[in-house]
C-alpha positions as CSV (number, residue, x, y, z in Angstrom):
1,M,-0.2,-0.3,0.1
2,I,2.7,2.6,0.9
3,N,4.6,1.2,-2.3
4,K,1.5,2.1,-4.4
5,R,1.0,5.7,-2.3
6,M,4.6,6.3,-3.1
7,A,4.4,5.6,-6.6
8,V,1.2,8.1,-7.0
9,V,2.9,10.7,-5.3
10,S,6.2,10.2,-7.2
11,A,4.1,10.1,-10.5
12,L,2.5,13.6,-9.2
13,L,5.5,15.4,-8.5
14,V,7.0,14.3,-12.3
15,L,3.6,15.9,-13.6
16,V,4.3,19.2,-11.5
17,L,7.7,19.2,-12.6
18,C,7.0,18.5,-16.4
19,T,4.3,21.2,-16.4
20,A,6.6,23.9,-14.4
21,A,9.6,23.3,-17.1
22,N,7.2,24.0,-19.7
23,A,5.7,27.6,-18.7
24,V,7.3,30.6,-19.8
25,D,8.7,32.9,-17.2
26,P,9.0,36.6,-17.4
27,P,12.8,37.7,-18.4
28,S,14.5,38.7,-15.0
29,D,14.9,42.7,-14.7
30,E,18.5,43.4,-15.8
31,G,18.0,47.4,-15.5
32,T,17.2,47.1,-19.5
33,A,14.1,46.5,-21.6
34,I,13.2,43.1,-23.0
35,V,11.5,42.4,-25.8
36,C,9.9,39.3,-25.9
37,M,7.5,37.1,-28.3
38,Y,4.7,34.3,-26.8
39,T,2.0,32.5,-28.3
40,Y,-0.1,34.0,-25.6
41,F,-0.2,36.6,-23.3
42,D,-2.9,38.4,-21.2
43,D,-2.4,41.1,-18.2
44,V,-3.2,39.1,-15.4
45,S,-1.2,35.9,-16.1
46,G,1.4,37.3,-18.5
47,P,2.7,34.6,-20.3
48,A,1.7,31.9,-18.2
49,D,-0.1,30.0,-20.6
50,G,1.9,30.5,-23.4
51,E,5.6,29.3,-24.7
52,V,8.5,30.7,-27.1
53,F,8.0,27.9,-29.8
54,Y,5.4,26.3,-31.5
55,P,6.1,22.7,-31.7
56,E,4.9,22.3,-35.1
57,Y,3.5,24.9,-37.6
58,L,0.3,24.9,-40.1
59,L,0.3,26.5,-43.4
60,L,-2.5,28.5,-44.2
61,T,-3.6,28.7,-40.4
62,P,-3.2,31.8,-38.5
63,M,-0.8,31.3,-35.5
64,D,-1.0,33.9,-32.7
65,L,2.0,35.7,-31.3
66,Y,2.5,38.3,-29.1
67,T,5.4,40.9,-29.1
68,V,5.9,42.0,-25.1
69,L,7.9,45.1,-23.7
70,Y,9.3,44.2,-20.4
71,Y,10.8,46.7,-17.8
72,P,10.2,49.8,-19.9
73,H,12.3,52.9,-18.4
74,G,11.5,56.4,-18.1
75,V,10.8,59.0,-15.4
76,N,6.8,59.6,-16.7
77,Q,6.7,55.4,-17.4
78,T,5.1,56.6,-20.6
79,L,6.0,55.5,-23.9
80,G,6.2,57.4,-26.5
81,S,8.0,55.8,-29.6
82,F,9.5,52.2,-30.2
83,D,11.1,51.1,-33.1
84,Y,12.5,47.6,-33.8
85,S,13.1,44.8,-37.0
86,V,11.7,41.7,-37.0
87,R,13.2,38.8,-39.2
88,I,12.1,35.3,-39.8
89,R,14.3,32.7,-41.2
90,Q,14.7,29.5,-42.3
91,G,17.9,27.5,-43.1
92,G,19.8,30.8,-42.8
93,A,17.6,32.8,-45.4
94,D,15.0,35.2,-44.6
95,L,11.1,34.1,-45.7
96,Q,9.6,36.9,-47.8
97,F,7.0,39.0,-46.9
98,G,3.9,38.8,-48.9
99,V,5.3,35.4,-50.2
100,D,5.9,32.9,-47.8
101,Y,4.6,34.6,-45.0
102,G,1.9,37.4,-43.7
103,Y,-0.6,38.6,-40.9
104,L,-3.8,38.0,-40.8
105,T,-4.1,40.3,-37.6
106,D,-1.9,43.0,-36.8
107,Q,-2.6,45.2,-34.0
108,W,-0.1,47.5,-32.7
109,V,-0.4,48.5,-28.6
110,P,-3.6,46.9,-28.4
111,A,-4.6,48.6,-25.1
112,Y,-4.0,51.9,-26.9
113,S,-6.7,53.9,-27.6
114,G,-5.2,57.0,-28.8
115,E,-3.7,58.1,-32.5
116,I,-0.6,56.0,-33.8
117,G,2.2,56.5,-36.5
118,G,4.9,55.7,-37.8
119,I,5.8,52.9,-40.3
120,H,4.6,49.3,-40.0
121,Y,6.2,46.4,-42.3
122,G,6.5,42.7,-42.6
123,T,10.0,42.9,-41.2
124,S,10.7,46.5,-39.6
125,S,8.5,49.2,-37.6
126,F,8.6,52.0,-36.0
127,I,5.7,53.3,-34.1
128,Y,5.2,56.9,-32.4
129,L,2.2,56.9,-30.2
130,Y,0.4,60.7,-30.4
131,D,-0.7,60.9,-26.9
132,G,1.8,58.5,-25.0
133,F,0.9,55.3,-23.5
134,Y,1.4,55.3,-19.7
135,H,2.5,51.6,-18.4
136,G,3.6,52.2,-14.8
137,G,7.0,50.2,-15.5
138,E,4.3,47.0,-16.4
139,P,4.8,45.1,-19.3
140,V,3.2,46.6,-23.0
141,V,2.0,44.3,-25.3
142,I,3.6,46.2,-28.5
143,R,2.1,43.7,-30.9
144,H,-0.3,41.2,-31.3
145,S,-0.1,39.4,-34.5
146,Q,-1.2,36.1,-36.3
147,L,1.2,34.9,-38.4
148,F,0.2,33.1,-41.8
149,L,2.7,31.2,-43.8
150,M,1.7,30.4,-47.3
151,N,4.8,29.0,-48.9
152,L,8.2,27.4,-47.5
153,P,11.6,27.0,-49.1
154,L,12.0,24.4,-46.9
155,P,9.1,22.7,-45.7
156,G,9.5,20.7,-42.5
157,A,12.8,22.8,-41.4
158,D,12.7,25.0,-38.2
159,I,11.8,28.6,-38.7
160,E,13.3,31.2,-36.4
161,V,12.1,34.6,-35.4
162,F,15.1,37.3,-34.4
163,F,14.8,41.1,-33.0
164,E,16.9,43.2,-34.1
165,P,17.6,47.2,-34.6
166,Y,15.2,49.2,-36.7
167,H,17.6,51.7,-37.8
168,P,21.4,51.1,-38.7
169,S,22.8,53.6,-36.5
170,Y,21.9,52.0,-33.6
171,D,23.2,48.5,-32.1
172,H,20.0,48.2,-30.3
173,M,16.7,48.0,-30.6
174,I,15.2,51.4,-28.7
175,Y,12.0,53.0,-27.5
176,T,11.4,56.2,-25.9
177,E,9.2,58.3,-23.4
178,H,6.5,60.3,-24.2
179,G,7.2,64.2,-24.6
180,D,10.9,63.2,-24.1
181,A,12.2,62.1,-28.3
182,E,15.8,63.3,-27.1
183,T,16.5,60.1,-24.6
184,L,16.8,57.3,-26.1
185,Y,16.5,53.6,-24.0
186,D,17.8,50.1,-25.3
187,A,15.5,47.2,-25.7
188,L,17.3,43.9,-25.8
189,P,16.1,40.9,-27.5
190,N,14.5,37.7,-25.2
191,S,17.4,36.0,-26.6
192,V,20.2,33.7,-25.6
193,D,22.7,36.1,-24.4
194,H,20.7,38.7,-25.4
195,L,22.2,39.0,-28.8
196,H,20.2,39.5,-31.8
197,E,22.2,36.7,-33.9
198,N,19.8,34.4,-31.9
199,P,16.2,33.8,-32.0
200,V,13.2,34.7,-29.5
201,F,11.0,32.4,-31.2
202,V,10.9,29.5,-33.0
203,L,8.3,27.3,-34.9
204,Q,9.6,23.7,-34.6
205,G,8.8,20.4,-36.3
206,D,7.3,18.9,-39.5
207,V,5.1,21.7,-41.7
208,V,1.5,20.2,-41.4
209,S,-0.3,21.0,-44.8
210,V,-3.8,21.9,-44.8
211,E,-5.6,19.7,-47.9
212,S,-8.3,22.1,-47.9
213,R,-8.9,25.9,-47.0
214,S,-11.2,28.8,-48.1
215,L,-9.1,31.6,-49.9
216,S,-10.8,34.1,-47.9
217,S,-7.9,34.4,-45.4
218,V,-5.3,34.5,-48.3
219,K,-7.3,37.3,-49.8
220,Q,-7.6,39.0,-46.5
221,L,-3.7,39.7,-46.4
222,F,-3.4,41.8,-49.7
223,R,-7.0,44.0,-48.8
């Protein structure tokens, strides 16, 4: 009887440890803002129910991606602008926006109700919040996208997502406070050693083809 109880306890312990291992913890505060990408994010649990990878990827199927700015700094704690580049690569080569992939949903600072300006494209983005976005030091969801894969040069190979500086004059991604465009704050990718050459997100495993799919979702990319 004792052995059976021990077996049950051991099984539960393994289950708990596996669950904990699969959970995504927020990055540690190292004094510099960190830019992350998750499959899920909300204001209450953060990325707790999400991951930093998809175990498989689907053609012609939207997959959620949340870009989150952790530990933003500034005296007024109000985001004024943010710029960065995103590269999606497979086998060391860039996938082409509008050819290999696109976005069905692409919302910028979803919690922001004011006017947003700037440049938004598949690879590079500069956003300017005219009225600022008060964050109080809390994480800011910069972008909620639904990635849509249309064609892949190497079906079945891992797809990696990288964050990089938007402007060639800077070594890091940068952001500013509202009302202070002169002070630039650095932001680092949530990658191994916070290096731009390491991915922040990976779509793993074999591609899962979709045999039957309406063209309406494809047409939406080009509206």
